[in-house]
Structures are given as structure tokens and as C-alpha cells.
C-alpha positions as CSV (number, residue, x, y, z in Angstrom):
1,M,12.5,3.8,-12.9
2,K,9.6,4.6,-10.2
3,Q,6.4,6.9,-11.3
4,L,4.7,9.5,-9.5
5,L,1.4,11.4,-10.1
6,I,0.8,14.6,-8.3
7,V,-2.8,16.1,-8.3
8,D,-3.8,19.5,-7.0
9,D,-6.4,21.6,-8.3
10,E,-3.8,24.8,-7.6
11,T,-1.4,25.2,-10.7
12,P,1.3,27.1,-8.5
13,V,1.8,24.2,-6.1
14,L,2.0,21.5,-9.0
15,H,4.9,23.4,-10.5
16,A,6.5,24.5,-7.0
17,L,6.2,20.6,-6.3
18,R,7.7,19.5,-9.4
19,R,10.6,22.0,-9.0
20,V,11.5,20.5,-5.5
21,L,11.6,17.0,-7.0
22,Q,13.9,17.9,-9.8
23,R,16.1,19.5,-7.6
24,H,16.5,16.2,-5.4
25,F,15.8,13.3,-7.7
26,K,17.1,12.3,-11.1
27,P,15.2,11.7,-14.2
28,Q,15.6,8.1,-14.2
29,E,15.0,7.7,-10.7
30,L,11.4,9.2,-10.8
31,G,9.1,10.3,-13.2
32,V,6.7,13.0,-12.1
33,E,3.4,13.7,-13.9
34,V,1.1,16.6,-12.6
35,C,-2.6,17.0,-13.0
36,A,-4.7,19.8,-12.3
37,N,-8.0,18.4,-13.3
38,P,-9.0,15.1,-11.1
39,L,-11.1,13.7,-14.2
40,H,-7.8,13.6,-16.7
41,A,-6.2,12.2,-13.2
42,L,-8.4,9.3,-12.9
43,R,-8.2,8.6,-16.5
44,R,-4.2,8.5,-16.2
45,L,-4.4,6.3,-13.5
46,Q,-6.1,3.7,-15.9
47,E,-3.9,4.4,-18.5
48,A,-0.7,4.0,-16.6
49,R,1.1,2.6,-13.7
50,F,2.1,4.8,-10.5
51,D,4.0,3.9,-7.6
52,V,3.0,6.9,-5.6
53,L,0.4,9.5,-5.5
54,I,-0.1,12.7,-3.9
55,S,-3.3,14.8,-4.2
56,A,-4.5,17.4,-2.3
57,A,-7.5,17.8,-0.3
58,A,-9.1,20.2,1.6
59,D,-12.4,18.5,3.0
60,F,-11.5,16.4,6.2
61,G,-14.1,13.8,5.7
62,T,-12.0,13.3,2.2
63,V,-8.9,12.8,4.4
64,L,-10.3,10.6,6.9
65,A,-12.0,8.2,4.1
66,A,-8.5,8.1,2.5
67,V,-6.9,7.4,5.4
68,N,-9.2,4.7,6.7
69,R,-10.5,3.1,3.3
70,A,-7.9,3.4,0.9
71,E,-5.2,3.5,3.0
72,V,-2.8,6.1,2.6
73,F,0.6,5.4,3.6
74,R,1.2,9.3,4.8
75,Y,-1.1,12.5,5.3
76,I,1.5,15.4,4.1
77,P,-0.2,18.8,5.7
78,K,-0.1,21.7,3.5
79,P,2.2,24.0,3.5
80,W,4.6,20.9,3.2
81,R,8.0,21.4,5.1
82,E,10.5,20.2,2.5
83,P,12.9,17.6,4.3
84,Q,9.5,16.1,5.6
85,L,7.7,15.8,2.2
86,L,11.1,14.4,0.8
87,A,11.5,11.7,3.5
88,D,7.9,10.8,2.9
89,L,8.1,10.7,-0.3
90,R,11.2,8.1,-0.4
91,A,9.6,5.9,2.4
92,A,6.2,5.7,0.0
93,L,8.4,5.1,-2.9
94,A,10.6,2.4,-1.1
95,Y,7.4,0.8,0.7
96,D,6.3,-2.5,-0.6
97,A,2.6,-3.4,0.7
98,C,3.7,-7.0,-0.2
99,A,6.3,-7.0,2.1
100,T,4.1,-6.4,5.2
101,L,3.4,-9.3,6.7
102,S,-0.5,-9.9,8.3
103,A,-0.6,-10.8,12.1
104,Y,-1.8,-14.2,10.9
105,E,1.1,-14.7,8.8
106,L,3.6,-13.1,11.6
107,E,1.9,-15.8,14.3
108,R,2.2,-18.9,11.9
109,R,6.0,-17.9,11.6
110,R,6.5,-17.7,15.3
111,L,4.5,-21.0,15.9
112,E,6.4,-22.7,13.1
113,A,9.8,-21.4,14.5
114,L,8.7,-23.0,18.0
115,E,7.1,-26.3,17.0
116,P,8.2,-27.3,13.2
117,G,5.3,-28.8,11.3
118,I,2.9,-27.1,13.9
119,T,1.3,-25.4,11.2
120,Q,1.2,-28.2,8.5
121,V,-2.2,-29.8,9.8
122,E,-4.4,-31.5,7.5
123,W,-8.0,-30.6,8.2
124,G,-11.1,-33.5,7.6
125,P,-14.2,-32.7,5.8
126,N,-16.1,-31.8,9.3
127,G,-13.4,-29.8,10.9
128,E,-11.8,-32.5,12.6
129,V,-7.7,-32.5,12.7
130,L,-6.4,-35.7,10.7
131,M,-3.4,-37.5,11.8
132,P,-1.3,-38.2,9.0
133,G,-1.8,-41.5,7.4
134,H,-5.5,-41.8,8.6
135,L,-8.3,-41.3,7.0
136,P,-11.5,-39.5,7.7
137,T,-14.3,-41.7,9.0
138,R,-17.9,-41.4,8.3
139,P,-20.1,-41.1,11.4
140,N,-22.1,-44.1,11.8
141,K,-26.1,-44.1,10.4
142,L,-28.7,-45.3,12.8
């Protein structure tokens, strides 16, 4: 079962979101916790594992920092539109950051597909490429 934590200082918003989610998710699919107090929410994040966090932020600087530094998955503005909120939540629940390949890994796989073995390079202590079966030589001292 996936776990969701919703943080908002407006209790009616928390209850409205919980009602929306209860209509669209079975209890065994999604556990929903709500917090009106951000300090309590931080404690809950230390105590339990949550798959998704929804948190209100009115200050643009806070939103910008969340997007840039915390790599927020989606930004959902208030007032939300229920179909878009549900689509974004489903996408967040399905998202697996570990499954996303880096640009480096994508390029490595592309090169390996073109020339098998090309990415299996042995490096010497000075950054030189070693040929299979050869030991690095030490430079001559004069």
C-alpha cells in the first residue's frame, strides 16, 4: 500500500482533499495522513515512510526552492481541479526515481549497443587506457 502525507495549514482543505481521495482510492491502495502543523509533519516524515507528500506553499520563493532543490515532481496550484489533481497524484505514486536513467547511463547504453565492450575499459594509474592483458609500465626516471 502506498502512503500519502498531506500538509496544509487550512483544516478544511485537508478534509476536502481526504474526501476526494477516499472517493477515488480504496483504503488498501492508499493510506492518507493529514497534518495542519508543519512541525508535526516533519516528525511524521522522520518516523514513517511516505511515497508522496502534498504540501501547501503560498510563498513563491518557497515553491521555487522546492522545485529546484527538492526536485518536486509536480506543482499543483490552488484551487485544484480534481481530474488534474488525481492524474498528478497517480503519476507521483507510479514514479520511481531510481528507474530514471541519467544522461550518462543513456549514452553508455547507446555506445555499448553500437560497439559491444566499448564501455568496458581498464584504466591505468595515470589515466591511460590499458589494453587487455597488459600491465601498466612505470615511466623512466632520469
